[in-house]
N, C-alpha and C positions, 0 to 999 in steps of 0.2 A: 536439380532445378527445383525451385520453390513452386508451390501451387499457384496457378494463374488465377488472378481475381479480375473481375470486370466491374468497374465502378461507373456510376452515372453521377455527374456533379450538376448542381443547380447553377443559376445565372452567376457568372463570374464578373462580368461587367468591368473588366480591366483591373480588378482587385488582385494584383499579382501576389502581394504578400499573403493575403488570405488563402489564395489558391495553393501556394507552396506549403503553408502551415497545415492546411487540411490534408494534403497529400502526405506530408511528413507524419501526421497523426496516425494514418493507416499504414505507414511504412510502404508507400507505393513504390513498386519495383518497375522502373521504366523499361526493363528488359523483358519481363514476363507478364506484367499486368497490363490491362487495357483500360483507358479512360474514355468515357463518353460524356458529352456535354449537351445540355438542353438548349443551347443557343444563348445569344447576348453575351458573347465572349468579350466585347469591348464596350467602352463608354461609361462615363461617370466615375469610374474608379481611378486610382492614382497612376496606373501604369499599363495602359492598353498595349503599348509597344512590346514590352517584355512578356506580357501575357501571351500575345500571339507568337512571339519568337520561341518561347518555351513550348507551347502546345505544338507548334509546327515541328520542333526538334524531336518530338516523340514519334514522328513518322507513322508507321502503320499501327502503332499502339494508341493512337488517338483518332476519334471520330466525333463529329458534331452535326447537329442540325442548325440551320440559320434562324436567328431571331430578328426582330425588327431593328435592333441597334446595329446588327451586322449588315443588314441590307442598307441601312442609313449610311453606314461607313462607305459602302460601295458607291452610293449616290454622291457623297461628299467628294470622294476621290475623282469621280467623273464630272465634277462641276455642276451637278444637277441640284444639289442642296448645299447650303452653307453649314459649316460645323458650328455647333452651339458651344459656347464657352464652358457650360456645365458638363459637357461630354469629355473635356480634357484630352482631346485627340491630337493636339498640336505636335507633340514629340513623334507620334506615329506617322502623322501626315508629312513630317519633314525627314523621316528616316530613309536612308539610302536603299534599304531592302523593302520599301513599301510595295513596289510592283510585284515582287515575289510573294509577299504576304497576302496581297489582294487576290492574286491568281490562285493561291492555295485556298483562301477563304471561300471564293465563289464556286468552288467545286463541291461544297457540302450541300446536301439536299434540305428540303423543308421537313421531310418526314422520313424516318428510317426504322426498319424492324431491328430490335435489339436482342430478341431471342424468338423462339417459335411461337410465343403468344403475346409479345409486347411490342408496342410501337412507341417511338419517341418523337414528339412534335412540340415546338417551342410553346405555343399557346394552348394546344390541346387538340382533341379529335372532334371536328365539326359533327354534330349529332345526326346528320343525314348520311354520313359517310361510314363505310366499313374501313377497317385497317388497310385492306388491299386497295381500296379505291383511293385512300389518302396517299399511299405510296405511288400509285399510278399518276395522280394529279401532281404530286411533288415532282415526278419525273418530267412532266410537261414544262414546269418552271426551270428545272435544272438544265434541260436541254438548251434553253435560251440563255441562262446565266453562263453556261460554258462556251457559248459562241463568241466569236470575235466582236460582234456588234451588240453585245449584251447591254451596253449603255442605252441603246434605243428603248429597250424594255424598261429600264429604270425610269426613264422619262415619263412613261405612262403608268407606272406602278402606284402612284399616290392617289388617294381619294377613298371615300366611304361608300361608293356605289360601284356596282350593284351590291346590295346588302343581304341578298338571299340567293341560294344556290339553285341553278337550273342546269340540266345537262345540255340545254340548248345555248348556253352562253358560249360566245366565241371571242377569239382575238384578245385584245387588251382587257376587256371586261372580264372574261373568263380567268385570265391570269391574275388580275387584280383581286378577284374574290378569293382565289386559292391562297394568295399571299396573305390577305387579311385574315382569313380563317385560320391559317397556320401560325401566324405571328402576332396577331393583335386581339384575337377573340377573348372575351371574358363572359359576358352575359349574352343570352340568346332568347328571343321571343318565342311564343308558342309555335308560330309557323316557320321557325328556322331563321328569322331575320336577325342579323347581328346587331348588337347595341354597342356603340362606340363611346357612349357618354359616361358610363360608370366604371371606375377603376378600383373602388373601395372594397372592403370586405362585404360579403353578401348580407350580413346582418345589418349593415348600415344603409342598404338600399331597400330592404324589404318593407320598411315602415314608411318610406317616403315616396315610393313609386308603385305603380301598378304591379300586381302579382303576375302579370304576363311575362316579365323577364325573370329568368333564372340562370344560375351558373350553367355553363355548357355541360358540365359533368353531372348535373342533376336532371338534365333532359333525357328522356327515354331514347335510347339508340337501339333500334330493332336489329341492326346489323352487327352489333357487338355482343359476343357471347359472354357469359359470366366468368369464363376462364381467361378471357383476354384482358389485358391491362394497358393503360395509357400513362406514360411518364412524360411530364411536362414541367415548364418553368413559368416565366413571364409575369405571374400574378403575385407580386410580393406581399400585397395586403392579406392574402390567404394564410401566409406563414406556413404553407404546406398542408393546411387543414381542409380535407375534402370529405371527411367522415366515410371514407371508402377505401378498401384495400385495392380496388380496381383502378382508381385514379390517383396517381402518386405525384403530388406537387413538390417540386424541389427548389423553387425560388423562395428562400426564407429571408430575403431582404438584407443580405450582408452589406451591400453598398449604402443602405439606409441605416446602418448601425446595428443591425440585428445579427443574423448568423448565416454561415454558408454550410450547405448540407450535401453530403455524399451518400449515395445508395450503393450498397454492395449487392449487385444483381444476383449473385449466387446464393445468398442466404437472406436477402431482403432486409438486412439490417441497415439502419441509417446512422451516420456519424456526422457530427456538426462541430463547428468552432464559432465562437462569438467574435464579433468585430472588435 
């Protein structure tokens, strides 16, 4: 038996051809190797349907966290939001196996530990949370997503408030903040307030806005030790650049014509293919 490798892949976004080419490049063995994904499995790419079918076919050799596009798909399927033409979801939405794919997708968490010192979250680790707390809060959302009436939660999921964390948050507001921090976060204010207005590279906002907003990974997190690391996606404009070995960004903008990146968790080497 060949040596088992564990890979983490950046945002796939329905780019089935790119996904298969990148796995071929590292000679991914779907019998022995494990593939992890940072979320946003669907939308904007050319083939979300076959992307999900393939990833589901990997069985226990595939795990993912949910991204904002994955949650949006769940809302579209449940009639809560309309599909955007740019998301190219029509073939998926018309597929006979859509119910099975949706039930499979909604069982993934917002945050998961990927080894004894690393966590994987689509947007990143909110600076006021420890890794353990992020897993616990993710479990709160997962419990609801896996319930039969999960569509009720999706109805109340959208919105930018509350935009700061408090342990006293309850109900829909608590869950909405957890979802936003795990799937939409980029910049954070000094006091921990999320900024939803800026999506560009940090260098593009530092000259035009107050210095009070910084990328989440540049904020001091007193609950994160120097040995721990966070693997994330979501922020294509970063092109993976965090200037830190502790925060590993894997969304390198393949769907925007850039590249798709795979991290070998065992040796920390990254492999990429161009769009």
